A tleap script that builds the chain and sets N, CA, C and O, in Angstrom:
source leaprc.protein.ff14SB
mol = sequence {
  NMET LEU LEU VAL ALA VAL ALA THR SER PHE
  ALA VAL GLN VAL VAL GLY VAL LEU LEU ILE
  PHE SER LEU MET ILE THR PRO ALA THR THR
  ALA GLN LEU LEU ALA LYS ARG PRO ARG ARG
  VAL ILE ILE ILE SER VAL VAL ILE ALA LEU
  ILE ALA THR TRP LEU GLY LEU PHE ILE ALA
  PHE PHE GLU PRO TYR PRO VAL SER PHE PHE
  ILE THR THR ILE VAL PHE VAL LEU TYR LEU
  PHE VAL ARG PHE ILE THR PRO ARG ILE ARG
  ASP PHE LEU SER GLY PHE GLU GLU SER ALA
  ILE CSER
}
set mol.1.N position { -15.839 -67.153 -5.299 }
set mol.1.CA position { -14.678 -66.528 -6.347 }
set mol.1.C position { -14.466 -68.088 -6.883 }
set mol.1.O position { -14.884 -68.573 -7.935 }
set mol.2.N position { -13.775 -68.650 -5.953 }
set mol.2.CA position { -12.668 -69.739 -6.800 }
set mol.2.C position { -13.785 -70.648 -7.367 }
set mol.2.O position { -13.333 -71.482 -8.152 }
set mol.3.N position { -15.215 -70.716 -7.167 }
set mol.3.CA position { -15.902 -71.919 -7.518 }
set mol.3.C position { -15.957 -71.653 -9.553 }
set mol.3.O position { -15.792 -72.316 -10.577 }
set mol.4.N position { -16.373 -69.951 -9.044 }
set mol.4.CA position { -16.755 -69.317 -10.613 }
set mol.4.C position { -15.647 -69.080 -11.187 }
set mol.4.O position { -15.836 -68.795 -12.369 }
set mol.5.N position { -14.205 -69.061 -10.787 }
set mol.5.CA position { -12.584 -69.711 -11.562 }
set mol.5.C position { -12.607 -70.548 -12.343 }
set mol.5.O position { -12.461 -70.459 -13.562 }
set mol.6.N position { -12.873 -71.819 -11.440 }
set mol.6.CA position { -13.006 -73.192 -11.999 }
set mol.6.C position { -13.880 -73.396 -12.831 }
set mol.6.O position { -13.461 -73.982 -13.828 }
set mol.7.N position { -14.879 -73.164 -12.833 }
set mol.7.CA position { -16.061 -73.029 -13.716 }
set mol.7.C position { -15.930 -72.244 -15.097 }
set mol.7.O position { -16.640 -72.628 -16.025 }
set mol.8.N position { -15.175 -71.305 -15.266 }
set mol.8.CA position { -14.914 -70.573 -16.201 }
set mol.8.C position { -13.861 -71.140 -16.852 }
set mol.8.O position { -13.895 -71.175 -18.082 }
set mol.9.N position { -12.496 -71.803 -15.982 }
set mol.9.CA position { -11.404 -72.443 -16.736 }
set mol.9.C position { -11.889 -73.676 -17.522 }
set mol.9.O position { -11.636 -73.837 -18.716 }
set mol.10.N position { -12.578 -74.508 -16.796 }
set mol.10.CA position { -13.286 -75.310 -17.547 }
set mol.10.C position { -14.239 -75.395 -18.880 }
set mol.10.O position { -14.210 -76.100 -19.889 }
set mol.11.N position { -15.038 -74.419 -18.445 }
set mol.11.CA position { -15.854 -73.883 -19.823 }
set mol.11.C position { -15.140 -72.976 -20.879 }
set mol.11.O position { -15.755 -72.870 -21.941 }
set mol.12.N position { -14.062 -72.364 -20.791 }
set mol.12.CA position { -13.366 -71.837 -21.744 }
set mol.12.C position { -12.762 -72.897 -22.974 }
set mol.12.O position { -12.462 -72.488 -24.095 }
set mol.13.N position { -12.646 -74.338 -22.538 }
set mol.13.CA position { -11.797 -74.959 -23.272 }
set mol.13.C position { -13.094 -75.735 -24.066 }
set mol.13.O position { -13.096 -76.272 -25.174 }
set mol.14.N position { -13.957 -75.617 -23.286 }
set mol.14.CA position { -15.343 -76.520 -24.515 }
set mol.14.C position { -15.886 -75.041 -24.877 }
set mol.14.O position { -15.291 -74.795 -25.926 }
set mol.15.N position { -16.671 -73.959 -24.583 }
set mol.15.CA position { -17.292 -73.547 -25.890 }
set mol.15.C position { -16.612 -71.807 -26.096 }
set mol.15.O position { -17.398 -70.917 -26.420 }
set mol.16.N position { -15.366 -71.540 -25.906 }
set mol.16.CA position { -14.640 -70.611 -26.165 }
set mol.16.C position { -14.919 -69.253 -25.375 }
set mol.16.O position { -15.853 -69.001 -24.614 }
set mol.17.N position { -13.914 -68.498 -25.742 }
set mol.17.CA position { -13.524 -66.709 -24.498 }
set mol.17.C position { -15.041 -66.299 -24.885 }
set mol.17.O position { -15.805 -66.228 -23.922 }
set mol.18.N position { -15.477 -66.073 -25.915 }
set mol.18.CA position { -16.313 -65.082 -26.477 }
set mol.18.C position { -17.668 -65.666 -25.833 }
set mol.18.O position { -17.895 -64.930 -24.873 }
set mol.19.N position { -18.498 -66.473 -25.900 }
set mol.19.CA position { -19.249 -67.471 -25.220 }
set mol.19.C position { -19.645 -67.317 -23.593 }
set mol.19.O position { -20.713 -67.147 -23.005 }
set mol.20.N position { -18.151 -67.472 -23.131 }
set mol.20.CA position { -17.979 -67.180 -22.064 }
set mol.20.C position { -18.012 -65.810 -21.086 }
set mol.20.O position { -18.156 -65.673 -19.871 }
set mol.21.N position { -17.842 -65.009 -22.018 }
set mol.21.CA position { -17.719 -63.645 -21.348 }
set mol.21.C position { -19.541 -62.881 -22.034 }
set mol.21.O position { -19.944 -61.770 -21.691 }
set mol.22.N position { -20.158 -63.630 -22.794 }
set mol.22.CA position { -21.532 -63.261 -22.878 }
set mol.22.C position { -22.083 -63.908 -22.007 }
set mol.22.O position { -22.768 -63.216 -21.252 }
set mol.23.N position { -22.062 -65.201 -21.753 }
set mol.23.CA position { -22.793 -65.277 -20.847 }
set mol.23.C position { -22.857 -65.350 -19.432 }
set mol.23.O position { -23.865 -65.641 -18.789 }
set mol.24.N position { -21.440 -65.000 -18.853 }
set mol.24.CA position { -21.106 -64.309 -17.809 }
set mol.24.C position { -21.268 -63.161 -17.113 }
set mol.24.O position { -21.648 -62.871 -15.979 }
set mol.25.N position { -20.724 -62.325 -18.488 }
set mol.25.CA position { -20.624 -60.665 -17.999 }
set mol.25.C position { -21.915 -59.677 -18.729 }
set mol.25.O position { -22.152 -58.507 -18.425 }
set mol.26.N position { -22.583 -60.427 -19.665 }
set mol.26.CA position { -23.143 -59.184 -20.305 }
set mol.26.C position { -24.878 -59.692 -19.375 }
set mol.26.O position { -25.738 -58.850 -19.114 }
set mol.27.N position { -24.995 -60.976 -19.082 }
set mol.27.CA position { -26.286 -61.211 -18.282 }
set mol.27.C position { -26.460 -60.113 -16.933 }
set mol.27.O position { -27.205 -59.193 -16.593 }
set mol.28.N position { -25.589 -60.653 -16.557 }
set mol.28.CA position { -25.309 -59.687 -14.970 }
set mol.28.C position { -24.804 -58.281 -15.061 }
set mol.28.O position { -24.463 -57.700 -14.030 }
set mol.29.N position { -24.726 -57.618 -16.389 }
set mol.29.CA position { -24.618 -56.511 -16.140 }
set mol.29.C position { -25.675 -55.831 -16.666 }
set mol.29.O position { -25.612 -54.613 -16.498 }
set mol.30.N position { -26.934 -56.376 -17.441 }
set mol.30.CA position { -28.199 -55.935 -17.975 }
set mol.30.C position { -29.023 -56.126 -16.505 }
set mol.30.O position { -29.792 -55.232 -16.152 }
set mol.31.N position { -28.801 -57.506 -15.542 }
set mol.31.CA position { -29.928 -57.182 -14.611 }
set mol.31.C position { -29.204 -56.338 -13.868 }
set mol.31.O position { -29.968 -55.751 -13.102 }
set mol.32.N position { -28.015 -55.973 -13.719 }
set mol.32.CA position { -27.766 -54.345 -12.647 }
set mol.32.C position { -28.351 -53.490 -12.799 }
set mol.32.O position { -28.427 -52.640 -11.911 }
set mol.33.N position { -29.225 -53.310 -14.374 }
set mol.33.CA position { -29.696 -52.116 -14.804 }
set mol.33.C position { -31.306 -52.643 -14.336 }
set mol.33.O position { -32.098 -51.853 -13.822 }
set mol.34.N position { -31.479 -53.379 -14.470 }
set mol.34.CA position { -32.891 -53.985 -14.034 }
set mol.34.C position { -33.340 -53.912 -12.682 }
set mol.34.O position { -34.440 -53.509 -12.303 }
set mol.35.N position { -32.260 -54.395 -11.891 }
set mol.35.CA position { -32.852 -54.463 -10.448 }
set mol.35.C position { -32.096 -53.875 -9.284 }
set mol.35.O position { -30.926 -54.043 -9.628 }
set mol.36.N position { -32.083 -53.401 -8.338 }
set mol.36.CA position { -31.144 -53.096 -7.201 }
set mol.36.C position { -30.527 -54.074 -6.212 }
set mol.36.O position { -29.349 -54.196 -5.879 }
set mol.37.N position { -31.978 -54.969 -5.692 }
set mol.37.CA position { -31.305 -56.146 -4.986 }
set mol.37.C position { -30.501 -57.229 -5.232 }
set mol.37.O position { -30.986 -58.033 -6.029 }
set mol.38.N position { -29.483 -57.479 -4.815 }
set mol.38.CA position { -28.700 -58.929 -5.423 }
set mol.38.C position { -29.129 -60.008 -5.564 }
set mol.38.O position { -28.747 -60.746 -6.472 }
set mol.39.N position { -30.188 -60.395 -4.530 }
set mol.39.CA position { -30.948 -61.307 -5.137 }
set mol.39.C position { -31.826 -61.753 -6.358 }
set mol.39.O position { -31.892 -62.823 -6.963 }
set mol.40.N position { -32.632 -60.270 -6.542 }
set mol.40.CA position { -32.910 -60.260 -7.572 }
set mol.40.C position { -32.238 -60.033 -8.965 }
set mol.40.O position { -32.641 -60.416 -10.063 }
set mol.41.N position { -31.424 -59.515 -8.740 }
set mol.41.CA position { -30.189 -59.507 -10.071 }
set mol.41.C position { -29.521 -60.647 -10.316 }
set mol.41.O position { -29.151 -60.646 -11.490 }
set mol.42.N position { -29.233 -61.515 -9.803 }
set mol.42.CA position { -28.285 -63.247 -9.466 }
set mol.42.C position { -29.991 -63.888 -10.555 }
set mol.42.O position { -30.058 -64.149 -11.756 }
set mol.43.N position { -30.725 -63.924 -9.843 }
set mol.43.CA position { -32.166 -64.358 -10.887 }
set mol.43.C position { -32.499 -64.048 -12.360 }
set mol.43.O position { -32.590 -64.809 -13.323 }
set mol.44.N position { -32.646 -62.799 -12.268 }
set mol.44.CA position { -32.649 -62.250 -13.499 }
set mol.44.C position { -31.603 -62.560 -14.586 }
set mol.44.O position { -31.736 -62.841 -15.777 }
set mol.45.N position { -30.416 -62.406 -13.723 }
set mol.45.CA position { -29.114 -62.625 -14.450 }
set mol.45.C position { -29.377 -64.229 -15.354 }
set mol.45.O position { -29.400 -64.445 -16.566 }
set mol.46.N position { -29.543 -65.131 -14.217 }
set mol.46.CA position { -29.859 -66.779 -14.441 }
set mol.46.C position { -30.935 -66.722 -15.409 }
set mol.46.O position { -30.461 -67.316 -16.377 }
set mol.47.N position { -32.209 -66.320 -15.738 }
set mol.47.CA position { -32.950 -65.803 -16.501 }
set mol.47.C position { -32.745 -65.553 -17.884 }
set mol.47.O position { -32.941 -66.377 -18.777 }
set mol.48.N position { -32.293 -64.242 -18.047 }
set mol.48.CA position { -31.250 -63.921 -19.313 }
set mol.48.C position { -30.475 -64.596 -19.927 }
set mol.48.O position { -30.426 -64.484 -21.152 }
set mol.49.N position { -29.654 -65.483 -19.245 }
set mol.49.CA position { -28.440 -66.198 -19.236 }
set mol.49.C position { -29.495 -67.790 -20.011 }
set mol.49.O position { -28.992 -68.534 -20.853 }
set mol.50.N position { -30.603 -67.930 -19.591 }
set mol.50.CA position { -31.012 -69.406 -20.132 }
set mol.50.C position { -31.870 -69.286 -21.403 }
set mol.50.O position { -31.851 -70.050 -22.367 }
set mol.51.N position { -32.663 -68.134 -21.220 }
set mol.51.CA position { -33.312 -67.631 -22.210 }
set mol.51.C position { -32.857 -67.671 -23.923 }
set mol.51.O position { -33.347 -68.058 -24.984 }
set mol.52.N position { -31.311 -66.855 -23.320 }
set mol.52.CA position { -30.660 -66.154 -24.274 }
set mol.52.C position { -29.841 -67.755 -25.099 }
set mol.52.O position { -29.894 -68.021 -26.299 }
set mol.53.N position { -29.288 -68.418 -24.234 }
set mol.53.CA position { -28.957 -70.132 -24.609 }
set mol.53.C position { -29.943 -70.662 -25.467 }
set mol.53.O position { -29.806 -70.806 -26.682 }
set mol.54.N position { -31.010 -70.969 -24.758 }
set mol.54.CA position { -32.032 -71.922 -25.515 }
set mol.54.C position { -32.897 -71.173 -26.658 }
set mol.54.O position { -33.704 -71.810 -27.335 }
set mol.55.N position { -32.726 -70.051 -26.804 }
set mol.55.CA position { -33.457 -69.012 -28.126 }
set mol.55.C position { -31.764 -69.168 -28.967 }
set mol.55.O position { -31.710 -69.976 -29.894 }
set mol.56.N position { -30.992 -68.701 -28.747 }
set mol.56.CA position { -29.853 -69.249 -29.453 }
set mol.56.C position { -29.535 -70.541 -30.270 }
set mol.56.O position { -29.125 -70.858 -31.386 }
set mol.57.N position { -29.819 -70.930 -29.472 }
set mol.57.CA position { -30.017 -72.811 -29.778 }
set mol.57.C position { -31.079 -73.169 -30.782 }
set mol.57.O position { -30.789 -74.069 -31.570 }
set mol.58.N position { -32.320 -72.579 -30.881 }
set mol.58.CA position { -32.965 -73.017 -31.533 }
set mol.58.C position { -32.995 -72.118 -32.777 }
set mol.58.O position { -33.885 -72.576 -33.493 }
set mol.59.N position { -32.375 -70.939 -33.428 }
set mol.59.CA position { -32.113 -70.198 -33.815 }
set mol.59.C position { -31.044 -70.904 -34.707 }
set mol.59.O position { -31.324 -71.088 -35.891 }
set mol.60.N position { -29.902 -71.288 -34.245 }
set mol.60.CA position { -28.876 -71.931 -34.930 }
set mol.60.C position { -29.217 -73.228 -35.462 }
set mol.60.O position { -28.674 -73.648 -36.483 }
set mol.61.N position { -30.287 -74.040 -34.683 }
set mol.61.CA position { -30.975 -75.459 -35.481 }
set mol.61.C position { -31.120 -75.038 -36.996 }
set mol.61.O position { -30.450 -75.648 -37.829 }
set mol.62.N position { -32.050 -73.917 -37.428 }
set mol.62.CA position { -32.354 -73.555 -38.252 }
set mol.62.C position { -31.712 -72.482 -39.583 }
set mol.62.O position { -32.308 -72.157 -40.610 }
set mol.63.N position { -30.219 -72.065 -39.118 }
set mol.63.CA position { -29.569 -71.180 -39.466 }
set mol.63.C position { -28.056 -72.463 -39.656 }
set mol.63.O position { -27.751 -73.552 -39.169 }
set mol.64.N position { -27.491 -71.517 -40.630 }
set mol.64.CA position { -25.844 -72.231 -41.171 }
set mol.64.C position { -25.011 -71.672 -39.864 }
set mol.64.O position { -23.946 -72.250 -39.645 }
set mol.65.N position { -25.326 -70.787 -39.126 }
set mol.65.CA position { -24.057 -70.143 -38.453 }
set mol.65.C position { -23.722 -70.537 -36.833 }
set mol.65.O position { -24.531 -71.366 -36.416 }
set mol.66.N position { -22.858 -70.188 -35.981 }
set mol.66.CA position { -22.828 -71.101 -35.291 }
set mol.66.C position { -23.346 -70.330 -33.912 }
set mol.66.O position { -23.454 -69.115 -33.748 }
set mol.67.N position { -23.664 -71.518 -32.865 }
set mol.67.CA position { -24.510 -70.914 -32.015 }
set mol.67.C position { -23.902 -69.838 -30.905 }
set mol.67.O position { -24.354 -69.399 -29.847 }
set mol.68.N position { -22.958 -69.667 -31.463 }
set mol.68.CA position { -22.353 -68.757 -29.895 }
set mol.68.C position { -22.390 -67.197 -30.474 }
set mol.68.O position { -22.288 -66.263 -29.679 }
set mol.69.N position { -22.523 -66.994 -31.726 }
set mol.69.CA position { -22.932 -66.168 -32.758 }
set mol.69.C position { -24.222 -65.163 -32.398 }
set mol.69.O position { -24.290 -63.955 -32.169 }
set mol.70.N position { -25.394 -66.435 -32.471 }
set mol.70.CA position { -26.598 -66.275 -32.141 }
set mol.70.C position { -26.911 -65.627 -30.972 }
set mol.70.O position { -27.709 -64.690 -30.945 }
set mol.71.N position { -26.114 -66.228 -29.608 }
set mol.71.CA position { -26.208 -66.440 -28.161 }
set mol.71.C position { -25.753 -64.950 -27.776 }
set mol.71.O position { -26.459 -64.301 -27.003 }
set mol.72.N position { -24.630 -64.430 -28.287 }
set mol.72.CA position { -23.941 -63.251 -28.060 }
set mol.72.C position { -24.633 -62.147 -28.897 }
set mol.72.O position { -24.384 -60.948 -28.771 }
set mol.73.N position { -25.321 -62.552 -29.564 }
set mol.73.CA position { -25.807 -61.530 -30.390 }
set mol.73.C position { -27.474 -61.425 -29.709 }
set mol.73.O position { -27.906 -60.279 -29.834 }
set mol.74.N position { -27.957 -61.892 -29.377 }
set mol.74.CA position { -29.461 -61.708 -28.258 }
set mol.74.C position { -29.250 -61.152 -26.866 }
set mol.74.O position { -30.040 -60.503 -26.179 }
set mol.75.N position { -27.874 -61.589 -26.566 }
set mol.75.CA position { -27.700 -61.021 -24.910 }
set mol.75.C position { -27.137 -59.554 -25.126 }
set mol.75.O position { -26.984 -58.757 -24.201 }
set mol.76.N position { -26.752 -59.206 -26.886 }
set mol.76.CA position { -25.807 -57.789 -26.173 }
set mol.76.C position { -27.323 -56.894 -26.832 }
set mol.76.O position { -27.739 -55.935 -26.182 }
set mol.77.N position { -27.935 -57.252 -27.933 }
set mol.77.CA position { -29.102 -56.554 -28.345 }
set mol.77.C position { -29.906 -56.365 -26.845 }
set mol.77.O position { -30.063 -55.232 -26.389 }
set mol.78.N position { -30.354 -57.464 -26.187 }
set mol.78.CA position { -30.876 -56.993 -24.641 }
set mol.78.C position { -30.641 -56.064 -23.710 }
set mol.78.O position { -31.308 -55.252 -23.069 }
set mol.79.N position { -28.985 -56.544 -23.841 }
set mol.79.CA position { -28.295 -55.337 -23.244 }
set mol.79.C position { -28.713 -53.613 -23.746 }
set mol.79.O position { -29.006 -52.693 -22.983 }
set mol.80.N position { -28.646 -53.580 -24.867 }
set mol.80.CA position { -28.576 -52.324 -25.480 }
set mol.80.C position { -30.188 -51.486 -25.446 }
set mol.80.O position { -30.575 -50.318 -25.395 }
set mol.81.N position { -30.886 -53.011 -25.516 }
set mol.81.CA position { -32.135 -52.373 -25.288 }
set mol.81.C position { -32.608 -51.585 -23.928 }
set mol.81.O position { -33.058 -50.441 -23.852 }
set mol.82.N position { -32.325 -52.744 -22.639 }
set mol.82.CA position { -32.492 -51.996 -21.432 }
set mol.82.C position { -31.280 -51.138 -21.049 }
set mol.82.O position { -31.393 -50.546 -19.975 }
set mol.83.N position { -30.548 -51.026 -21.489 }
set mol.83.CA position { -29.224 -49.636 -21.474 }
set mol.83.C position { -29.977 -48.297 -21.901 }
set mol.83.O position { -29.847 -47.315 -21.170 }
set mol.84.N position { -30.714 -48.217 -22.986 }
set mol.84.CA position { -31.205 -46.938 -23.681 }
set mol.84.C position { -32.881 -47.195 -23.385 }
set mol.84.O position { -33.541 -46.347 -22.785 }
set mol.85.N position { -33.316 -48.132 -23.750 }
set mol.85.CA position { -34.657 -47.728 -22.993 }
set mol.85.C position { -35.367 -47.550 -21.494 }
set mol.85.O position { -36.299 -46.801 -21.201 }
set mol.86.N position { -34.945 -48.082 -21.001 }
set mol.86.CA position { -35.454 -48.247 -19.463 }
set mol.86.C position { -35.610 -46.899 -19.667 }
set mol.86.O position { -36.553 -46.263 -20.138 }
set mol.87.N position { -34.429 -46.524 -19.195 }
set mol.87.CA position { -34.642 -44.925 -18.645 }
set mol.87.C position { -35.534 -44.107 -19.015 }
set mol.87.O position { -36.207 -43.268 -18.417 }
set mol.88.N position { -35.464 -44.443 -20.063 }
set mol.88.CA position { -36.708 -43.420 -20.729 }
set mol.88.C position { -38.362 -43.654 -20.342 }
set mol.88.O position { -39.295 -42.865 -20.195 }
set mol.89.N position { -38.243 -45.159 -20.253 }
set mol.89.CA position { -39.413 -45.512 -19.640 }
set mol.89.C position { -39.834 -44.991 -18.362 }
set mol.89.O position { -40.868 -44.415 -18.024 }
set mol.90.N position { -38.604 -45.387 -17.615 }
set mol.90.CA position { -38.140 -44.444 -16.300 }
set mol.90.C position { -38.725 -43.181 -15.944 }
set mol.90.O position { -39.569 -43.065 -15.055 }
set mol.91.N position { -38.166 -42.001 -16.811 }
set mol.91.CA position { -38.730 -41.190 -16.428 }
set mol.91.C position { -40.458 -40.397 -17.313 }
set mol.91.O position { -41.266 -39.504 -17.059 }
set mol.92.N position { -40.270 -41.253 -18.199 }
set mol.92.CA position { -41.961 -41.306 -18.444 }
set mol.92.C position { -42.716 -41.671 -17.054 }
set mol.92.O position { -43.272 -40.783 -16.408 }
set mol.93.N position { -42.709 -42.990 -16.638 }
set mol.93.CA position { -43.327 -43.266 -15.661 }
set mol.93.C position { -43.039 -42.179 -14.254 }
set mol.93.O position { -43.910 -41.752 -13.496 }
set mol.94.N position { -42.217 -42.026 -14.219 }
set mol.94.CA position { -41.935 -40.881 -13.034 }
set mol.94.C position { -42.575 -39.538 -13.483 }
set mol.94.O position { -42.691 -38.793 -12.510 }
set mol.95.N position { -42.919 -39.119 -14.358 }
set mol.95.CA position { -43.803 -37.961 -15.194 }
set mol.95.C position { -45.351 -38.157 -14.239 }
set mol.95.O position { -45.890 -37.243 -13.615 }
set mol.96.N position { -45.865 -39.620 -14.334 }
set mol.96.CA position { -47.294 -39.858 -13.953 }
set mol.96.C position { -47.328 -39.842 -12.853 }
set mol.96.O position { -48.436 -39.617 -12.366 }
set mol.97.N position { -46.187 -40.063 -11.924 }
set mol.97.CA position { -45.740 -40.509 -10.387 }
set mol.97.C position { -46.296 -39.016 -10.384 }
set mol.97.O position { -47.485 -38.730 -10.248 }
set mol.98.N position { -45.462 -38.292 -10.520 }
set mol.98.CA position { -45.399 -36.376 -10.335 }
set mol.98.C position { -47.093 -35.911 -10.461 }
set mol.98.O position { -47.781 -35.241 -9.691 }
set mol.99.N position { -47.260 -36.238 -11.111 }
set mol.99.CA position { -49.040 -35.591 -11.741 }
set mol.99.C position { -49.768 -36.026 -10.822 }
set mol.99.O position { -50.656 -35.275 -10.420 }
set mol.100.N position { -49.610 -37.434 -10.178 }
set mol.100.CA position { -51.004 -38.169 -9.285 }
set mol.100.C position { -50.423 -37.441 -7.933 }
set mol.100.O position { -51.258 -37.499 -7.030 }
set mol.101.N position { -49.464 -36.911 -7.635 }
set mol.101.CA position { -48.909 -36.773 -6.704 }
set mol.101.C position { -49.623 -35.165 -6.274 }
set mol.101.O position { -49.986 -34.917 -5.125 }
set mol.102.N position { -49.721 -34.293 -7.281 }
set mol.102.CA position { -49.902 -33.142 -7.475 }
set mol.102.C position { -51.591 -32.927 -7.642 }
set mol.102.O position { -52.052 -31.806 -7.854 }
savepdb mol mol.pdb
quit
């Protein structure tokens, strides 16, 4: 926890509060919706943050808007997708499992 606090306090000065929130909280929340085991949650969270960062940098290279806008938008849209679509997919797949058992 101390390491996270120190990293956050240094990073806020460099990249801003919104981007720190977007890269620390949102990928972890999204990963918790996708996995149940802590190790998988951490791995998925890091992958989400890296993909969002690189994709945001790529898009910002061609657009006149700041990088933090794109990174925050990508992570938030991914969270909404996982939050609202994943339960429907699980319900759909559980229907197949029940019919296979019968």
